[in-house]
DRENVO-81346 format. One record per residue (C-alpha): residue in one letter; z, y, x. Coordinates in steps of 0.02 Angstrom, whole numbers, padded with zeros to 5 digits, always signed. Each point is the difference from the previous one (the first is absolute). Layout:
# DRENVO-81346
aZYX ...
***
This chain:
# DRENVO-81346
m+03467+03829+06229 q+00110-00145-00056 q+00140+00063+00112 a-00010+00173-00078 v+00011-00074-00176 f+00146-00110+00054 l+00092+00148+00077 l-00032+00103-00157 l+00072-00139-00107 l+00152-00012+00114 l+00032+00185-00033 v-00046+00010-00184 i+00090-00153-00070 p+00174+00050+00065 a-00031+00178-00063 m-00045-00068-00173 h+00159-00104-00004 a+00103+00149+00060 q-00072+00107-00141 e+00042-00136-00127 r+00179-00012+00069 l+00016+00189-00006 r-00052+00003-00183 h+00126-00135-00046 d+00134+00078+00110 s-00023+00164-00092 i+00068-00082-00158 h+00188+00010-00003 a+00101-00107-00120 n+00185-00015-00032 a+00101-00110-00118 t+00187+00015-00011 r+00120-00110-00096 v+00115+00111-00104 v+00143-00034-00120 r+00046+00137-00124 n+00123-00022-00142 g+00003-00186+00040 e-00189-00014-00021 p-00100-00060+00152 f-00180+00055+00025 f-00126+00048+00134 e-00045+00181+00033 v-00176+00002+00069 k-00117+00126+00076 a-00166-00015+00089 v-00110+00141+00062 g-00178-00006+00063 v-00141+00123+00029 v-00175-00034-00059 r-00161+00089+00046 a-00045+00043-00179 t+00038+00129-00132 p+00142-00024-00126 q-00135-00024-00133 q-00079-00142+00100 a+00170-00081+00026 w+00036+00021-00185 v-00157-00095-00050 v+00055-00151+00103 l+00183+00002-00053 t-00044+00010-00186 d-00137-00132+00006 y+00129-00122-00070 d-00119-00144-00036 r-00059-00004+00182 l+00170+00017+00086 p+00018-00190+00022 e-00162+00000+00100 f+00081+00090+00146 i+00190+00004-00020 p+00080-00153+00081 d+00101-00113-00117 l-00054+00094-00157 l-00075-00137-00107 t-00053+00088-00161 v+00008+00167-00087 k-00042+00021-00184 v-00005+00167-00091 l+00090-00027-00165 s-00020+00175-00072 r-00042+00179+00046 s+00051+00161-00087 g-00041+00160+00091 n+00082-00008+00172 t+00109-00149-00047 v-00060-00175+00040 r+00089-00163-00039 i-00046-00141+00120 e+00053-00178+00031 q-00007-00062+00178 r+00038-00163+00087 s+00037-00011+00184 s+00068-00123+00124 a+00152+00027+00110 g+00098-00113+00113 f+00068-00052+00166 l-00037-00158+00098 f-00014-00141-00129 v+00070+00091-00151 w-00127+00100-00100 h+00013+00081-00170 t-00131+00063-00121 i+00058+00168-00066 r-00059+00060-00170 m+00030+00180-00046 e-00050+00107-00146 l-00006+00177+00065 n-00014+00174-00072 v-00109+00111+00109 e+00008+00190-00017 e-00150+00080+00085 s-00005+00177+00069 p-00184+00006+00050 s-00035+00010+00186 s+00182+00032+00045 a+00123-00132-00062 i+00025-00166-00089 h+00172-00046-00068 v+00025-00185-00039 t+00148-00068-00099 l+00048-00174-00055 v-00014-00042-00185 d+00029-00187+00012 g-00017-00141+00123 d+00071-00091+00150 m+00087+00149+00079 h+00170+00072-00036 r-00060+00170+00054 y-00168+00077+00046 d-00025+00188+00004 t-00131+00059+00125 h-00114+00147+00038 w-00164+00024+00090 t-00033+00179+00056 m-00156+00074+00079 e+00023+00158+00103 p-00153+00090+00070 l-00003+00030+00187 a-00124+00093+00110 q-00080-00164+00055 g+00031-00114-00149 t+00139-00051-00117 r+00179-00057+00025 i+00036-00147-00114 t+00182-00040-00035 f+00068-00148-00095 s+00186+00012-00040 g+00127-00063-00122 v+00128-00132-00040 m-00023-00184-00042 e+00103-00157-00023 p-00071-00172-00042 r+00086-00121-00119 f-00008-00137+00132 p+00112-00004+00154 v-00062+00082+00159 p+00069-00065+00166 p+00133+00128+00050 l-00030-00002+00187 v-00189+00021-00007 g-00029+00071-00175 a-00026+00182+00051 a-00117-00053+00142 i-00104-00106-00120 v-00012+00140-00129 e-00043+00126+00136 a-00137-00111+00074 n-00077-00030-00172 l+00008+00184-00040 k-00088+00045+00163 r-00136-00130-00032 t-00028+00072-00174 v-00019+00179+00060 e-00111-00057+00145 a-00112-00088-00126 v-00008+00153-00112 v-00042+00114+00146 a-00134-00121+00062 e-00079-00012-00174 i-00001+00189-00024 e-00084+00022+00169 r-00122-00141-00035 r-00053+00077-00166 t-00015+00177+00069 a-00100-00054+00153 h-00153-00029-00109 
***
């Protein structure tokens, strides 16, 4: 009996890890350093698929107060005001590379299109530029979640590894969002 349990564990544990890798591998992220009209910035895009409806994804993405609980490096989010589908928030996050870390404060204007899109623009803060979008597209077996936009911090980003750092952070963020949506909809 012990041998059967051991053999079962030998088969199940690698399969569980393979499924976890498959889920994370299904999230594609890209960050490209661009210069237009003398202005440098990052163009970013990340796409993932979640086993949930757009409405279920929407509930998680617009639960602003709880975002720091599951999004890596997001320290705080505070709703400053709400008027219809427009929300003003302040958020603080942490970003860095090796031994150099920065706390980033941003006041953001959020335009909500319920269950389909969220458009986020910079009002004030520690970024030169921040204009991003979350979209939720229904699929036969779930929802495609896309995060895209442009961003440029006020602090220097290492030129040789900057895009790779932004891309890795972006992928971690979307992975965390997908995991939280699936965690909440599993109940």
